C-alpha positions in Angstrom: 173.2 97.0 368.9 175.8 99.5 367.6 175.5 101.8 364.7 178.1 100.0 362.7 175.7 97.0 362.3 173.1 99.4 360.7 175.4 100.0 357.7 177.0 103.2 358.9 180.7 103.9 358.5 182.5 102.0 361.2 184.9 104.8 361.9 182.3 107.5 362.2 181.2 106.7 365.8 183.5 105.7 368.6 182.4 102.5 370.2 181.9 102.0 373.9 180.6 99.2 376.1 178.2 101.5 377.9 174.5 100.5 377.9 171.7 102.8 377.0 170.1 103.7 380.4 166.5 102.6 380.9 163.7 105.0 379.7 161.2 106.6 382.0 158.6 105.7 379.4 156.5 102.6 379.6 157.3 100.0 377.0 160.5 99.6 375.0 163.5 101.9 374.9 164.3 104.6 372.3 164.5 103.5 368.7 167.7 105.5 368.4 170.0 106.7 371.1 173.2 108.8 371.1 175.6 109.3 374.0 177.2 112.8 374.4 179.9 113.9 376.8 177.8 116.5 378.6 174.4 118.2 378.8 175.5 121.1 376.6 176.3 118.7 373.7 173.0 116.9 374.3 171.2 120.3 374.1 172.8 120.9 370.6 171.7 117.5 369.5 168.1 118.1 370.7 168.1 121.4 368.7 169.4 119.6 365.6 166.8 116.9 365.9 163.9 119.4 366.1 165.3 121.4 363.2 165.2 118.1 361.2 161.5 117.7 362.0 161.6 115.4 365.0 158.8 116.1 367.5 160.0 117.3 370.8 157.7 114.8 372.6 159.7 112.0 370.9 163.1 113.1 372.5 164.2 112.1 375.9 167.4 112.6 377.9 168.7 109.4 379.6 171.4 108.7 382.1 172.7 109.8 385.5 173.2 113.5 384.6 169.7 113.7 383.2 168.2 112.0 386.2 169.9 114.4 388.6 168.8 117.4 386.5 165.1 116.3 386.9 165.3 117.3 390.5 166.4 121.0 390.3 168.6 122.2 393.2 168.6 125.9 392.3 166.0 126.9 389.7 167.3 130.5 389.7 170.7 129.3 388.5 169.2 127.3 385.7 167.0 130.2 384.7 170.1 132.5 384.7 171.9 130.0 382.4 168.9 130.0 380.0 169.0 133.8 379.9 172.7 133.9 379.2 172.3 131.2 376.5 169.5 133.2 374.8 170.8 136.8 375.1 173.6 136.6 372.5 171.3 134.7 370.1 168.5 137.3 370.5 171.0 140.1 370.1 172.2 138.7 366.8 168.6 138.3 365.7 167.9 141.9 366.7 170.9 143.2 364.8 170.0 141.2 361.6 166.4 142.3 361.9 167.4 146.0 362.3 169.7 145.7 359.3 167.0 144.1 357.1 164.4 146.6 358.5 166.5 149.6 357.6 167.1 148.2 354.1 163.4 147.6 353.6 162.6 151.1 355.0 165.1 152.7 352.6 163.6 150.7 349.7 160.1 152.0 350.8 161.4 155.6 350.9 163.1 155.2 347.6 160.0 153.9 345.9 157.7 156.4 347.5 159.8 159.4 346.6 160.7 158.2 343.1 157.1 157.5 342.1 155.9 160.8 343.6 153.7 159.0 346.1 155.3 161.2 348.8 157.0 164.5 348.4 160.5 164.8 349.9 161.0 165.8 353.5 163.3 164.5 356.2 160.3 163.6 358.5 158.7 161.4 355.8 162.0 159.8 355.0 162.4 159.0 358.7 158.9 157.5 358.9 159.6 155.3 355.9 162.7 154.0 357.5 160.9 153.4 360.8 158.1 151.5 358.9 160.7 148.9 357.9 162.8 149.2 361.1 160.4 148.1 363.8 158.9 145.1 362.0 162.4 144.0 360.9 163.7 144.2 364.5 160.7 142.4 365.9 160.8 139.7 363.3 164.5 139.2 363.8 164.1 138.7 367.6 161.1 136.4 367.2 162.8 134.2 364.6 166.0 134.1 366.7 164.0 133.1 369.7 162.1 130.4 367.8 165.5 128.9 366.5 167.1 129.0 369.9 164.5 127.4 372.2 163.4 123.8 372.0 160.0 122.4 372.5 161.4 119.1 373.9 160.5 118.8 377.6 164.1 117.7 378.4 165.8 120.7 376.7 165.4 122.7 379.9 167.1 120.0 381.9 170.4 120.7 380.0 170.7 123.9 382.0 170.3 122.4 385.4 173.1 121.5 387.8 174.0 117.9 387.2 177.0 115.6 387.8 179.5 115.5 385.0 179.3 112.6 382.7 177.8 111.3 379.5 174.2 111.7 378.8 172.1 109.9 376.2 169.6 111.5 373.8 166.9 109.0 373.0 164.5 109.3 370.2 161.2 107.3 370.0 159.9 106.5 366.6 158.5 103.4 364.9 159.1 104.7 361.4 162.2 103.3 359.7 162.6 106.4 357.5 162.4 108.6 360.5 165.0 106.4 362.3 167.4 106.8 359.4 166.9 110.6 359.4 167.5 110.7 363.2 170.7 108.6 362.8 172.0 111.0 360.2 171.3 114.1 362.3 172.8 112.5 365.4 175.9 111.3 363.5 176.5 114.8 362.3 176.7 116.0 365.9 179.5 113.5 366.5 178.2 111.6 369.5 180.5 109.4 371.6 178.3 106.5 370.7 175.2 105.9 368.5 172.8 103.0 368.8 
């Protein structure tokens, strides 16, 4: 069953004769499956699905690269890849949090000094800025981490050593509205094929 039979734009997904690999779950296969060129593209699709409200337990990677990744060859290498994936994202969150925290701290200082709540001194001004700075930085890093890491079990597999080749992202749901939402999200990520 191709996506074009479901009423989608026939030119929006490239067709391929490849079958969806069998699921590791008992019962039927995924309700929606999208094929991506590599594990990194599949990782982006998993993140997009979770941001759209799909439960991580309903997402599974299928195919030869995913099967090979399930048997880690060098966990340290995969862990290093996760760290290098997260570091720039956490640094951006820290920078944004620091900027917002400083702005909030300056606002607190301005209000405190303008209303006479505090009398002016450099030390009090610094404390007001720090009152906004530390929570802002902490919140920025936490939000960045939350947006960067997936709760889907198979997300971590996308950092493992695996043979090159296409991988399928399967989503299990019985709800037709959820299937339509999943199709829209996956189509936006431009898979090689969508079923």
